[in-house]
N, C-alpha and C positions, 0 to 999 in steps of 0.2 A: 825486455825492459822498455823498449821504444814503444811497443803496443800499449802497455800499461800507462806510460806517459802521455802518449797521443789520444787514446781512447778514454781512459778514466781520469786524465789530468794530475796523475801523481808525479811528484818530483823525485829525481834521483837524489838520495840522501848521502850514501856513501857505498863503497865496495869493501868487503871484509873477507880475508882468507879463512878457510875452515881451520878452526883450532884444532890441535892434536891429531892432524891428518897428514899422512904422508903421501896422499894422493894429488895435493895441489888444488883442490877445489876451493870455490869462493862463492859468496852471495852478493848479489846486487840489491841493496835495500832501497826501496821506494816509499814514499809516504806523502802526506799532506804536509803543508807548511808548518802547522802547529804541532805535528808529530802525533796527532790523535789516532791515526791509522797509519800502520807500516806494514809492509810485506817484503819478505825476503825471497828473491828468485835465485835459486842455487844452481851452480854448475859443478857437476860431479864427473871428473875425467873417467872414473871407473865405470861410468854408464856405458853399456855396449850399443846404445842407440834405441833402446826400446822406448816408446812413448808412453804417456800418462794412460792409465786404465782405472776408471771409477770402480771397476768391479774387484779390484785388488783391495786387501785390507789397508786402510789409511784414508787419505783424503777423498772425498766424493764430491763436494761442492763447497763453495763459500757464498753466503748470503749477507747483503748489505741492506739496512733499512733506508728508505727515503721518507720524506715527510708526507706525502699523499699521492694519490692516483694521477693528479695532474704532473707530479714530478716524475712518476713512471712514464707517462706519456711523452714527456720531453726527453727523458733517457732514450725511449725507443726511437724518436726522431733523430737524436744524437748518434746512436748506433748505426742506423741506417745511413746517415751522412758519412760515416767512416767505414761503410761497406761491411759492418758486423752482422752477420746473420742472427736473428733474435726471434723469440717466440711471440713478440707483441705482448701487450698487456692482457692478462687473463685472470679471472677469479680462481682462487684456490678453493675447489669444491669442499663444502662443509666447514669452511673458516671465514672469519671476516677479513681476509687479506687478499691482495691482488699481487700477482707476480709478473716479472719480466726476466727471461732466462736468455743466456747466451754463453759462448765458450771462448776462452783466450786461445792463442795460437797453438797452445800445447794440448787443447782439448779439455781443459779443466772448465767445468760448469761454474758460472757465476750467475748469481741470482740478486735482483733488486726487489723488495718487498715493501708493501705500504698497506696500513690499516685502511679498510674500506670506509670507515666512519670518519 
């Protein structure tokens, strides 16, 4: 949660216990002040410690749009400032889009995308 707050500027909204669960898990919900974007970071006590794996069925990555390639470049600088390894801005071959990719501390790939025009 701290990483998402520090690096992406999300604010802690609330913590919520998993409903109908006897395992005692919970989610920390982070988001923007206007609640137009929210994410839940879940803690599952039954997890035996295995990390995220994008090759398993389920989440592979999350992509967020930004206004333009200048915004992508600013994000690359911001990520560098916070010590977050990233791809740098690059064109998506065969499309009119540019990408910037990086991973969160759990290894989940995050992407920022902008239309080239």
